[in-house]
C-alpha positions in Angstrom: -25.5 40.4 -52.8 -24.1 43.1 -50.7 -20.5 44.4 -51.5 -17.8 43.4 -49.4 -14.8 44.3 -50.6 -13.4 47.8 -51.4 -13.8 47.2 -55.0 -17.2 46.2 -54.8 -18.2 49.2 -52.6 -16.5 51.6 -55.4 -18.6 49.8 -58.1 -21.7 50.2 -56.1 -21.0 53.6 -55.6 -20.4 54.5 -59.2 -23.5 52.9 -59.9 -25.4 54.9 -57.4 -23.8 58.1 -58.9 -24.6 57.1 -62.5 -28.4 56.9 -61.0 -28.4 59.9 -59.5 -27.4 61.4 -62.7 -30.3 59.8 -64.3 -32.7 60.7 -61.4 -31.4 64.3 -60.0 -34.7 64.5 -58.2 -33.6 61.7 -56.0 -30.1 62.6 -55.9 -29.7 63.2 -52.1 -30.6 59.5 -50.8 -28.6 58.0 -53.8 -25.6 60.4 -53.2 -26.1 59.7 -49.5 -26.0 55.8 -50.2 -23.0 56.5 -52.5 -20.9 58.2 -50.0 -21.3 55.5 -47.4 -20.0 53.0 -50.2 -17.2 55.3 -50.7 -16.1 55.4 -46.8 -16.6 51.6 -46.5 -14.2 51.2 -49.6 -11.4 53.7 -47.5 -12.2 56.4 -49.9 -13.0 59.2 -47.3 -11.9 62.2 -49.3 -14.4 61.1 -52.3 -17.3 60.8 -49.5 -16.3 64.0 -48.1 -16.7 65.6 -51.6 -20.1 64.3 -51.9 -21.5 65.3 -48.6 -19.9 69.2 -49.5 -22.0 68.5 -53.0 -25.2 67.7 -50.9 -24.7 70.9 -48.6 -23.8 73.3 -51.2 -26.8 72.4 -53.2 -29.9 74.9 -52.9 -32.1 73.0 -50.8 -30.8 69.8 -48.9 -33.4 67.9 -48.0 -31.9 66.5 -44.8 -29.1 69.2 -44.0 -28.5 68.0 -40.5 -28.3 64.5 -41.6 -25.6 65.3 -44.0 -23.9 67.5 -41.7 -23.8 64.7 -38.9 -22.4 62.1 -41.7 -19.7 64.7 -42.6 -18.7 65.2 -39.5 -18.1 61.4 -38.6 -16.3 60.8 -41.8 -14.0 63.8 -41.1 -13.0 62.6 -37.7 -12.2 59.2 -39.0 -9.5 60.7 -41.3 -7.8 63.3 -39.1 -10.1 66.2 -39.6 -11.1 66.6 -36.1 -11.8 70.5 -35.5 -14.1 70.4 -38.5 -15.9 67.4 -37.2 -16.4 68.8 -33.6 -17.4 72.5 -35.3 -20.2 70.6 -37.3 -21.1 68.5 -34.2 -21.6 71.7 -32.3 -23.8 73.1 -34.9 -26.0 70.2 -35.0 -26.2 70.1 -31.2 -27.4 73.9 -31.3 -29.8 73.0 -34.1 -31.8 70.4 -32.1 -33.0 68.4 -35.2 -36.3 66.6 -34.8 -35.0 63.7 -36.6 -33.2 60.7 -35.1 -30.8 59.9 -37.5 -28.2 63.0 -36.9 -28.5 62.3 -33.1 -27.7 59.1 -33.3 -24.5 59.4 -35.7 -23.5 62.5 -33.8 -23.8 60.6 -30.5 -22.1 57.4 -31.9 -19.1 59.3 -33.1 -18.4 60.9 -30.0 -18.6 57.5 -28.3 -16.4 55.7 -30.8 -13.7 58.7 -29.8 -14.2 57.8 -26.1 -16.2 61.0 -25.6 -18.8 59.4 -23.4 -20.4 61.8 -21.2 -20.9 64.2 -24.6 -22.4 61.1 -26.0 -24.6 60.5 -23.2 -25.7 64.2 -23.4 -26.7 63.9 -27.0 -28.6 60.5 -26.5 -30.4 62.2 -23.7 -31.1 65.5 -25.4 -32.3 63.7 -28.8 -35.0 61.5 -26.6 -36.1 64.4 -24.7 -37.1 66.0 -28.1 -38.4 62.5 -29.7 -40.0 60.5 -27.1 -43.4 61.4 -25.8 -43.6 60.7 -21.8 -45.3 57.6 -20.7 -45.9 56.2 -24.3 -44.0 52.8 -24.9 -44.8 52.9 -28.6 -41.3 54.0 -29.4 -41.0 55.0 -33.5 -38.3 52.4 -35.2 -35.8 55.3 -35.7 -36.0 56.3 -32.1 -35.2 52.7 -30.6 -31.6 52.7 -31.6 -31.3 56.0 -29.5 -32.3 54.3 -26.5 -30.1 51.5 -27.1 -27.1 53.5 -27.6 -28.0 55.5 -24.6 -28.0 52.4 -22.4 -25.1 51.3 -23.9 -23.1 54.6 -23.1 -24.4 54.4 -19.4 -23.2 51.0 -19.0 -19.7 52.3 -19.9 -20.2 55.4 -17.8 -21.5 52.7 -14.7 -24.7 54.8 -14.2 -27.9 53.1 -12.6 -30.9 52.0 -14.6 -33.1 55.1 -15.1 -36.9 55.1 -16.8 -35.5 55.3 -20.3 -33.0 52.4 -19.9 -35.9 50.3 -18.5 -37.9 51.3 -21.8 -34.9 50.5 -23.8 -35.1 46.8 -22.0 -38.7 46.4 -23.0 -38.4 47.4 -26.6 -35.0 45.5 -26.7 -36.7 42.2 -25.1 -39.8 42.6 -27.7 -37.5 42.1 -30.7 -34.3 40.3 -29.3 -35.4 38.2 -26.2 -32.7 35.7 -26.4 -30.0 38.3 -25.1 -30.7 41.0 -22.4 -29.7 44.6 -23.1 -28.0 44.6 -20.1 -25.8 41.3 -21.0 -25.2 42.8 -24.6 -23.9 46.0 -23.2 -21.9 44.7 -20.2 -18.3 46.5 -20.3 -16.6 42.9 -19.3 -18.0 41.0 -22.3 -15.0 41.3 -24.6 -13.2 39.4 -21.4 -15.1 36.4 -22.8 -13.2 36.3 -26.4 -10.3 35.4 -24.8 -11.3 32.6 -22.6 -10.6 29.1 -23.6 -13.8 28.1 -21.7 -16.4 26.3 -24.1 -19.3 27.4 -22.3 -18.1 31.0 -22.2 -17.0 31.3 -26.0 -20.8 29.7 -26.7 -22.4 32.1 -24.9 -20.3 35.0 -26.5 -21.4 34.0 -29.8 -25.0 34.0 -28.9 -24.3 37.7 -27.8 -22.3 38.4 -30.9 -25.0 37.3 -33.0 -27.9 39.3 -31.4 -25.6 42.2 -31.9 -25.0 41.5 -35.5 -28.5 41.7 -35.8 -28.9 44.8 -34.5 -26.2 46.1 -36.7 -28.1 44.6 -39.7 -31.0 46.4 -38.6 -29.2 49.6 -38.6 -27.7 49.1 -41.7 -31.0 48.6 -43.7 -32.2 52.1 -42.6 -31.5 53.5 -45.8 -32.6 50.6 -47.6 -36.2 49.7 -46.1 -37.7 46.3 -47.2 -40.2 47.9 -49.5 -43.4 46.6 -51.1 -44.9 47.8 -54.7 -48.2 49.7 -54.5 -50.0 50.3 -57.3 -52.7 52.9 -57.2 -56.3 51.7 -58.9 -55.8 54.0 -61.8 -52.5 53.0 -62.7 -53.1 49.3 -62.2 -55.6 49.7 -64.9 -53.1 51.1 -67.1 -50.7 48.9 -66.1 -52.6 45.5 -67.2 -54.2 47.2 -70.3 -50.8 47.8 -71.4 -49.1 44.5 -70.1 -51.8 42.0 -69.8 -48.9 39.3 -69.3 -48.8 40.8 -65.7 -52.3 40.0 -65.0 -51.4 36.8 -62.9 -49.2 39.2 -60.7 -52.3 41.2 -60.0 -55.8 39.7 -60.5 -57.7 42.3 -59.1 -56.7 45.8 -57.2 -58.6 44.7 -53.8 -56.3 41.4 -53.9 -53.3 43.4 -54.7 -54.1 45.8 -51.6 -54.8 42.9 -49.5 -51.3 40.9 -50.6 -49.5 44.3 -49.8 -50.9 44.5 -46.1 -50.5 40.7 -45.8 -47.0 40.8 -46.8 -45.7 43.5 -44.6 -47.5 41.6 -41.8 -45.6 38.5 -42.6 -42.2 40.2 -42.9 -43.0 42.2 -39.4 -43.8 38.4 -37.7 -40.5 37.3 -38.7 -38.6 40.1 -37.2 -38.0 42.6 -40.4 -38.0 45.9 -39.6 -38.1 49.0 -41.3 -40.7 48.2 -43.6 -42.0 50.6 -46.3 -44.3 51.0 -49.1 -43.4 52.6 -52.6 -45.9 54.0 -55.0 -45.5 53.0 -58.4 -46.7 54.7 -61.7 -46.7 53.1 -65.3 -44.4 56.1 -67.0 -42.0 55.5 -64.1 -41.7 51.7 -64.1 -41.5 52.0 -68.3 -38.8 54.1 -68.0 -37.1 51.8 -65.3 -37.8 48.9 -67.5 -35.8 50.7 -70.3 -32.9 51.3 -68.2 -32.6 47.4 -67.8 -33.0 47.1 -71.4 -35.9 44.8 -70.7 -40.0 44.8 -71.2 -42.0 46.1 -68.7 -44.0 42.8 -69.3 -41.1 41.3 -67.6 -42.7 40.4 -64.0 -39.1 39.9 -62.9 -38.6 43.4 -63.1 -41.1 44.5 -60.2 -39.2 43.7 -57.2 -35.9 45.3 -58.6 -38.5 48.4 -59.2 -39.6 48.5 -55.7 -35.7 48.4 -54.7 -34.8 51.2 -56.7 -37.9 53.4 -55.8 -36.7 52.5 -52.1 -32.9 53.4 -53.0 -34.5 56.8 -54.5 -36.1 57.9 -50.9 -39.7 57.0 -52.0 -40.5 54.5 -49.5 -43.3 55.4 -46.9 -43.0 53.6 -43.5 -45.3 51.1 -42.7 -47.4 50.7 -40.5 -48.3 54.3 -40.6 -48.3 56.1 -37.3 -51.4 56.3 -35.0 -54.4 58.3 -36.7 -52.7 58.6 -39.8 -54.4 57.9 -43.2 -54.3 54.3 -44.5 -51.5 53.8 -47.3 -54.2 52.8 -49.9 -55.2 56.2 -50.3 -58.8 55.2 -49.0 -59.0 58.4 -47.4 -59.8 56.6 -43.8 -57.4 56.1 -41.3 -55.2 53.0 -40.9 -57.0 51.4 -38.0 -60.3 52.0 -39.7 -58.9 50.5 -43.0 -55.8 48.1 -43.7 -55.1 48.5 -40.2 -57.7 46.3 -38.5 -56.8 43.1 -36.8 -58.3 40.7 -39.3 -58.3 41.5 -42.7 
């Protein structure tokens, strides 16, 4: 169950901080999650301290992302000048990752800096999108949607990127158009006493909630556990009780691909694969005060690896190697149309 009260968020942050101490090599994603929970609990000062801690570390893995999160957090609790300085630095650095741009653009939007927000969204897309390619990476889709939303607020006419945003949105949420979702006048319906208008607004809000849930899940991809063949052999030799979970390595690989395709078909996005090792799994079982032979630990182990930033996105990019380690491209291996 997701935390939903300040006390729950603080408790989850403390748990993540303990996990970061246990796995210092994965401290950055864990500390970022802890900071997010502290922000949700209203503990913005503590969250800022964590962001500063990451930026002060020797080699932060995603410094522009940390700066963007710090800027958004600082602006929310009265440190606008510092936030603007960080935002200007990020824009000058022109990162090639979507997340810092999205956070900066939405921060500016939330504080009615619509022209600056539009400029950030547009600059990001000019860096990250390949002209003429409708296959938009998951992380970039929210940039298209955000730019569309800001342009609606500014009263701008549709352009090619807005049309692409419409196509991407309709492919995943066909019930409510992006124009309708981003209509600046739609909030007026909330004060209506017309049942039909209220029903339509509920449908819009449900669609929007789905988008927010998708966005919130980005640091927590739905991850499936992958055991390389040598690791699986070692696992089953040590814990034969798990043979019912993994009858053969080939079946295990087939199950991974089938599970991910099923999840994708139901609209689940931000899917990933985490690679397991026996020592890591045994250490996790020990931390849970349980036996590695307990099959109930397997999904928990996968979730923990994902929280530590160990998930690799599925499906792989075009032309990339298959996730299974065969050495073939994904399209020639598990990515074929029929398994």
